[in-house]
C-alpha positions in Angstrom: 110.1 17.8 51.4 107.3 16.3 49.2 105.9 17.4 45.9 102.6 17.0 44.4 102.3 15.5 41.1 98.8 16.7 40.6 98.3 17.9 37.4 95.6 20.6 36.3 92.4 18.0 36.6 91.8 19.7 39.6 91.0 22.9 37.8 88.1 20.6 35.6 86.6 19.4 38.7 83.0 20.5 39.0 83.1 21.5 42.4 86.3 23.2 42.5 85.3 25.5 39.4 85.0 29.2 41.1 88.3 29.4 42.6 90.5 31.5 42.2 94.4 30.2 40.7 95.5 30.5 44.8 92.8 28.3 46.3 92.7 25.9 44.2 97.0 25.6 44.9 95.9 25.9 49.0 93.4 22.8 47.8 96.4 20.8 45.7 98.7 21.0 49.2 96.8 18.9 51.4 96.3 16.5 48.7 97.9 12.5 48.6 98.7 10.5 46.2 97.2 7.0 46.6 98.1 3.9 44.6 95.0 1.3 44.6 95.9 -2.4 43.0 93.6 -3.6 40.1 91.0 -5.6 41.3 90.6 -3.7 44.7 87.7 -1.9 46.2 88.4 2.2 46.4 85.1 2.7 47.6 81.8 0.8 48.6 78.1 2.0 48.1 76.8 2.6 51.5 80.1 3.0 53.4 80.9 6.6 55.2 82.8 8.6 53.1 85.8 10.8 54.0 87.9 11.7 51.0 87.3 13.2 47.3 89.4 11.4 45.0 91.2 12.1 41.4 92.3 9.7 39.1 96.1 10.2 37.5 96.3 6.7 35.7 94.4 3.8 35.3 90.7 2.8 35.1 88.0 2.2 37.5 84.3 0.7 37.3 81.3 2.3 39.6 78.3 0.1 40.5 75.2 1.2 41.9 73.5 -2.0 43.6 76.2 -4.2 41.7 75.1 -2.7 38.7 78.1 -1.0 36.8 77.1 1.8 35.2 80.3 4.0 34.3 84.0 3.6 34.0 86.6 5.8 35.0 90.0 7.1 33.9 92.6 9.7 34.0 91.3 13.0 35.1 87.4 12.0 36.6 87.0 11.8 40.1 84.8 11.1 42.7 83.7 11.6 46.3 83.2 15.1 46.1 79.9 15.0 48.2 82.2 12.9 50.9 83.9 15.8 51.6 80.7 17.9 52.6 79.4 15.3 54.7 76.5 14.6 52.7 75.6 10.8 53.8 77.0 7.4 52.6 78.6 6.8 49.1 76.3 6.4 46.5 78.4 3.8 44.4 81.0 1.4 44.8 84.4 2.3 42.7 86.6 -1.1 41.6 89.9 -0.7 40.2 89.8 -2.3 36.7 93.3 -1.5 36.5 96.3 -0.2 39.3 95.3 3.4 39.7 97.7 6.6 40.9 94.9 8.7 42.6 95.0 12.0 44.5 93.0 12.1 47.6 91.5 15.0 50.1 90.6 13.8 53.4 87.0 15.7 54.8 89.0 17.2 58.1 91.5 18.5 55.6 89.1 20.0 53.9 87.2 21.5 56.4 90.3 23.0 58.1 90.7 24.5 54.8 87.2 26.2 54.5 87.4 27.4 58.2 90.2 29.5 57.5 88.9 30.3 54.4 85.1 31.1 54.4 85.0 32.8 50.7 85.8 29.1 49.3 83.1 27.3 51.3 80.5 29.5 49.9 82.0 28.6 46.2 82.8 24.8 46.3 79.0 24.5 48.4 77.3 27.0 45.5 78.7 24.4 43.1 77.9 21.0 45.5 74.1 22.3 45.3 74.2 22.7 41.4 75.7 19.1 41.1 73.5 17.9 43.5 70.5 19.2 41.8 71.7 18.3 38.1 72.6 14.4 39.5 68.8 14.0 41.1 67.4 15.3 37.8 69.3 12.7 36.0 69.1 9.9 37.6 65.1 10.3 38.0 65.2 10.1 33.8 67.0 6.5 34.3 
């Protein structure tokens, strides 16, 4: 039996902030540990996104149109809009060091939402708020 190493960082992800402890536990069971070597591209801007990831260890750079604008580390996450099927990846993420990630696949996530519509409602509310916030931030840049 595989044990999950995902710490409580998932509780800090805005997309999941409205979920109860049992709902978070269900979500954690769906996640898979992934190791990425330093220098590898984790996700590429414009590609179809199929998973959400939380960084457990290591650092990664985030760029859009070739311009680095952020560095992510343990507890940071990316790809949450991929879970909701919201278009192509908006940025490229490259491992600056070896990374250990926890990944959640869109298909498994969709199955969970179908079985638990109350979770879907909470997540969609949070995602809508986050999208609006990101849109206003990119307009000011």
